[in-house]
N, C-alpha and C positions, 0 to 999 in steps of 0.2 A: 477444323480450327483447333481442336484439342490435341491432335496427334502431331507430335514434334517431327516424326519421320515424314509425314505427308507435307507438312509446312516446309521442311528443309528441301524436299524434292521439288515443290512448286515454286520455291523462292527464286531460283535463277530465271525461270520463265516470266514471273511477275516483274522482275527487275529488267529483263529485256523489253517487256512491254512498256514499262515506265520510261526507260531510256529512249525508246522509239517515239513515244509521245513527246518527251522533252525535246528531242531533235526537231520534230515537226513544228511544235509550238515555237521553239527558238528560231527556226528558219523563217517562219511567218513574221515573228516580232522583229528580227534583225532586218528583214526586207522592208517592212513597213515603217519602222522607226529609225533605222540606220544606227541603232545603238548596239555596237558589237560586244559590249560587256555582258549582254543578256545570255549569250551562248555559254561562256565559262560559269556564269552564275547558276544556270540550269544544270550544268555538269556537276557543280558542287552540291546542289540539292540532291541529285541522283546519288552521288557518292555518299552523302550523309544518310540517305535512306538505306543504302547498302550496309553501311557501318552499323546503323541501329538494328537492322534486321539480323545481321550476323551475330551481333552481341546478344540479342535476345535468344536466339537459337542456342548459342554457346552457353549462356547462363542456365537455360532449362536443361540442357544436356549435362552440364556439370552438377546441377542439383540431383539428377537421377543417378549419375555415376558416384557422387559423394554420399548418396542416401540421406540428403538433407531433410530436416523437418520442413514441411510445407509452411509457407509464410502465413497462411490463413489458420493454421492450427499450432499455435505455440504450445510448448510442453506445459507451461504454467496454466494456460486456459483449458487445455485438455484435462489436466490434473484436477482443476477446480470443478469442471463439469462432472467428471467421474465421482469425485468426493461428495458432490451434492446429491447423488442418488441414494434413495432410501436403502438401508442395509449395508452400505459401504462405509467402513470405518476408516480406512486409509488406502492410499495408492502409492506404491513405490516401485522402483526399478522400471520406470515408465520410459518407453522409447517410441517415438513417432518419426517415420521416415517416408521418403518418396521411392516407390518402386518403379514407376514410369510416369509419363506425362498424365497428370490427373488421377493417378493411382497411388493411394497412400495406405500405409499400414501402421498398426499400433500393437505393441506388446507391453503388458503390464502385470505386476503382481497386485492383486486387490485383496485387502484384508477385510473379511466379512465378520459381522457378529455371528456367533455360533448359530447355524441354521441347517435345515434339512437340505439335501442335495436338490430336491425339487425347487426349493426357494432360491438356491444358487442359480439354477437353470433360468428361472424367471429374471433374476438380476442380470445374468449374462445376456438375455434377449434385450433387456432395457439398455444395457451398455452398448450393444451392437447397434440398436436403433438410434440411440442418441449420437453415437460417433458418426454414423452415416448422415443423419439429419443436420447436425451442427457443424461438422468438420469435413464432410465428404470422405471419411475414412472407411474404405470398404473391406479391408482385411484386418480383423480384430482378433488378437490372441490374448487371452486372459488366463492367468494362473491364480486360482483362488487360494487364500490362506485364511486361517482363523487362529485366534489367540491360543486355543487349546492344542493346536497341532504341534507335534515335535518336528524337528528340522527335516526328518526323512519322510514325513507324511504330509507334505504341503499341499498336495492336489486334492485329496479327499478329506474334508473336514468331518467333525463328529456328526453322527446321525442318531436321532432318537431311535432306540431299538423298539421293535414291535412289542406290545404288551403280551405277557405270557398268560396263557390261560385258556 
């Protein structure tokens, strides 16, 4: 059901079955009621089903090809969810897109309060878990930043040096 390739491959067969059922039902109804309009009406219903199915497959394929943000994970709601995590100061340069049917990705710069790398790792695990749980985003890439980092040291933030002695 979730794989667009499988659905697109099975679609013609399902439509053939629908068409055959419509022909059989139409034949019985026309014979018993003598209402000839039933046959073209059923043909229009089958044509409508074909049009709806084709448009759905095309829309999903276009979302993948255009790397659209998934409808269930708006950038604003993802940003709000990330910003609500403890230790996160700001989220910017946020991108959410569709890689394939049901496969979504996220990349973001996350500004943290100055913290140890181990604390940043815990925040990363919470970000990953929240994105999977709330938005079904399975591919999460985060670049951490902190206020004390210079422009060329954005990935590794300050770390408390071990005590001498």
